[in-house]
N, C-alpha and C positions, 0 to 999 in steps of 0.2 A: 147459401151463397148470396151475397148482395150484388149490386150493380158493379160493373168493372170500374176500378178507380186507379189513380196514378200509382198507388203503392203496390199494385199488381205487376208493375213493370220495373225491371232492374236498371233500365237506361242503356243497357248494352245492346248494340245493333250489329247486324251483318249486312253485307252489301252485294248487290247484283249490278253488273254493268251491262247496259243495252246500247246497241247501235241502231239508230233510227233514221229511216230514209224519208226525205221530204224537205220542205222549206223550214227555216229556223222556227217560225211561229208554230207550224204544224208539229214539228218534232218536240218543241217545248210543251205544247198542249198534250201531246201523247204521253210524254214523260209524267206529267202531272196526273193524267188519267190512270197510268199504270200504278201509281201509288194507291189508288182506290181499288182498281180491278184485281190487282195481285193480292189484295188482303181481304177487305170486306165485300168486294164486288157488288157494290150497291150504288144507287143514284146518289149523287153528292148531297142533294137537298134533304135527304132523309137521315143522313148521318148526324147523330146528336152531338152537341158540344161536350167537351170533357175528355175522359181518358181515351175513348175510341178514336176521336179525331186527333187528339194531341200525341198519343203514344202508339196506337195500334196501326195506323195507316203508314204506308211507305212515305219516305221523304226524299226529295231530290237534293242530294248532297253536292253534285257537280253536274255541269252541263257545258259542253264545248263543241265546237265545229271540228270534225275530223277532216273532211274535204267537202267539196260542193255537194249539197243535197245529202250530206251524211253527218249525223250528230251523235255524240256519245253522252249518255246520261248515266250517272252513278246514283242508284237508289239504295237507301238503307231501310232495313226492316227490323223490328224488335226480335231479339233472340227467343222471346216467348212464343213465337210462331213456329219454332223448330221443335221436333220431337226426335225419336230414335229412327224414324223411317227416312229413306232416301226419297220416297214418293212425295212426302209432304214438302220436303225441300224443293223438289222439282215443281211442285204445284205452286208454291209461293213465287218461285223465281220465274216460272214460265207458263204456268197453267193456262191462264186466260190470254196471255200474250201470244201463245202458239196459234190462236185462232185469227190473228191479224197478219196483214202484209207489212213488210218493211220494218219488222222488229226482230232483232237478233240478240240472243243472250250471249254476250261476249266474255263474261267472267263472273265468277262467284268468289267472294272472300269471306271466310268464316273465322271469327276470332279463335285463337288456339284454345282459349278457355272453354269453348263450346263443343270442341271435337269429341269430348268424352261421351257425347250422346250416341255415337256410333261405335260399335265393337270393332269394325274394320276387319282386315284380313287376318286369318289365323296363322298363316305361314309367311306370306310376303316373299320378297326376293331372297333374303338370307335363309329363311326357313325352308323354302323349296330347294335351294342349293344344298342345304344340309341333308334334306330327305333323299335327294338324288346322289349325294356324294360328289357333286361337281362344283369346284370352286374357282377353276382357272380359265373358263371359257364361257361363251354364250351357250344357251340351250337350243336344242333342235326338237321340233314337234312334227311328227308325221300324221297325215290326214287319211282316214279310211274312206276311200271313194273309188269309183263312182257309185251313186245310189243305184240299186238294182242288183248288186252282188248279194249272194246268199250269206248267211251267218258264217258258214264254213269257209267261204272264199274270203270274207273279211278277216276271219281269224288267221288265215294263211298270210294275208297281207300284214296284219299286225305282228305276226311272228317274224316276218322278213324285216320290218322296221326295227324291231327290238334286236334282232341278230345283227343288224347293220349299225347298231350303236346309238339309235335315236333315244332321247331322254323321255319323251312323252308321245304316246299314240292317242289321237283323239278321233271320235266319231266325226264325220262330216255333219254339218248342222241339219241337213235334210233327213238324216236317219232318225226315225221315231219308232213307234211300236207297230210295224207293218205286218201284214199277214204273211208276206213273203220273206220277212226278216224280223222276227219278233224281238222285242227288247230283251227278254230274259235269255233267249237262246244266243243272241248276239253278244250280250255282256258276258255270259258264262264262258262261251267259246273264246272270245277275244281276251278276256282276263286270264284264262288258263294258258292261252298261246303266249301271251306276253310274259307270264310267270315262268313258263318253261324256257323261253329264250333268255330271260334274265339269269336264270340258274346256269345256263350254258356259258353266257358271256361273263358272269360275275359283276355285271353292271345293272343297277336299278333302272327300271323303266316303268312309267306309270301309264295306265290305260284310263282314258277319260270318256266314258259314255255320255251321250247327249240326253239330258233329263228334260222331259216335256210334259205338258198337260196341266191339270189343276194343281193347286197347292198340295192337297193330300196325295195326289198321284206322284208328284215330284219327290215327296218325302219317302213314299213307298219304293220308288225307283232308286233313290239314293241309298236306302237301306239295303236293297238287293245288290246294288253295285258294290257296296262296302263288304257285304258278306261274301260276294263272289271274288273279292280281291282286286277290284278294278284300280283302286289307288288314287283316283281323281274324278272330277266331274266337269262336264261342259254344260253351261246354261246360256240361253239367249234372253237377256233382260229386256230387250226391246219387245219381246213377245210375251214373256211371263212376268216381267217386272223386276226391278232391281232388288226389291225387298224379299224376293224368293231366294236370292243369293244370301242375303243377310240371315234369313231363317235357317238355311243350310249350314251356315257357319256356326249358328247357335247350337246345332245338334252335335254336341261335343263327342258323343259316342261314335259318330261317323268319321270325323277327322279327315275329310277329303279336301285336298287343294281344289280350288275352283277356277276354271277358265271361263271368262266372259266372252261371248261371241256377238258380233255387231248386227246380226240379222234383224231387219226392220228398223234399225237405227239410222240408216242412211238418210231418211227423209228429214232428220233433224239438222243435218249439216250441209246438204248438197247445194242449197241456195245461199249465196254469200250475204244476201240482204235480209235473211230470215233464219229461223231455226236456232240451233245451239252450236257454239264453237266446238270443234273437234276435241280440244283438250279438256273440255268439261264432260262431254258425253262419252268419250273413250278413255279419259284419264281420271278425273276427279270422281265421277259417279261410280264406276266400278270399284274404285279404291274404298270409297265410303261404304259401299255395300258389302265389301269383304272379298272381292275377287283377288286371286293371287297373280293371275295373268290376264291382261286385257288384249283381246284380238281385234284388229281393225285393218283395213287395207292401207298399205304403206304408200308413200309418194312414188312418183315416176311411172304410174300405171294410168289406166283410163278411169281413175277415180279422182274426184275433186279434193284431194288432200295434197298439200304442198310440203316441201322440205321443212319449211318453217312450222307448219302444223305438226309435223312429226317431232320436231324438237320440243314444241309446247306440250304435246302429249307426254313425252318422256319426262319433262319437268314436273307435270302434274302427277306422274306416277312416283316420283322420287323426292319431291320437295318436303321440307319439314311440315308435318301435318299432325300436330299433337302426338298422341301415342300410336298412331297408325303407321305400320311399317311400310316401306317402299314396296312397290309391286313391279312385275315385269311388263314392259311394253313389248310389242311384237313387230316383226317384219313379216308381213303376210301378203300373198298375192303373187303368183308366178315367180316364186323365189328360188333361185339357183345359186351355184357357187360364184358366178360372175358378179353378183350384186352384194357379196359379203363386205367388200371394202367400203362401198358408199354407205351401206347400212351402219357399219361400225363407226364411220366418221360422224354420223348424226346421233346414233343411239349409244355408242360405247359398247362395253362388254356385258352389261346387265340387260340382256335382250333374249327373246325367244324367237327363233326363226321357224315360221310355220311353212312346212314343205308339203305341197300337194301335187299339182299337175306336173311340175318339173321332174319330180322323182318318178312319177307314174309313166312319164314319157320314155323312161329307160326300161323298155319292156323286157320282162324276164330276168332283170338283174337289179331289183330294187335294193337288195342288200349292199351291193357294190356301190350303187349310186349314193346310198346313205353314208357309207364309209368315205367315199370321195368328198362328199360335202363336209364331213367332220374333219377330214385331213386339211382341207382348205380353211376351215374355221379356225383350226389351231394355228395355222400359218399366219392368218390375218390377225 
């Protein structure tokens, strides 16, 4: 291989939009610096002339004032910096910028022609609906909590959820391979309980255990869950990486729908002048990685997500994105029947309601609480 030359580049570029805090001169200088830091990350004076400087570096395509002390810069990068991993996309878009104050990744735009780099979701909204046999309403997901229950107690709760008509039963994200509740015992018991309940109701219900640990360990757990009849899997990409989801999707023999959980991703979006916009971290990234359902806290709670953020996340889950199917956004966090109407107004019908504490508060009658929620869901 010789030195990099202009013929190594197609001329096609993708863009990342940044919001920069500070004076106009400071923001413009920072935008110019991002062109280098997000690509070659080198001192400007040692970058040689030629292809690297002319084609590989980022370029400032647009720069404008949004409001006082707030500027928007659109930078473009060559598509040659992309590969099939979500991690490399995040690295170019925000890797070095994440170490700075006053820089927020506000948007990412990838040409439709470049989206074939990612396999994306195996099921998506339509595929998951077909798998569950539910076409005329939003889906409901019950959460196995609190942490500390035995595998047998969790299985009893999973059975109640399924008998109550819930579509998906998932582990709480705190559940791992504990001494007091091992992964294998929990998965085998809960999968069996859900299967028994589904046979009684005649309605398909999927159990999604939480997969944790190293890459090899996650594959082992996914294989065990598949053989036990779990039907789905829960992954926290903020902890194990988005590309762990992508690798699970590539394991065609497993065929498990994937739920993406937001644990540890809050630090990306909580500060409005830094981090990553919610529609990217909770919408675009899980979809590129291959998640079929993306979980995040909805608006109207003590989380810094607005109604507008919710709409933007839903758009990122459903907009045309090459060959990648649409995926389910969620309504999660203290979710009960009284919030169905406002959630439906923002998200529409292609939505998964994640039901935890509100159902558990109905002590001793979880099944009826599930049925009541589903009755209200059908009315709305």
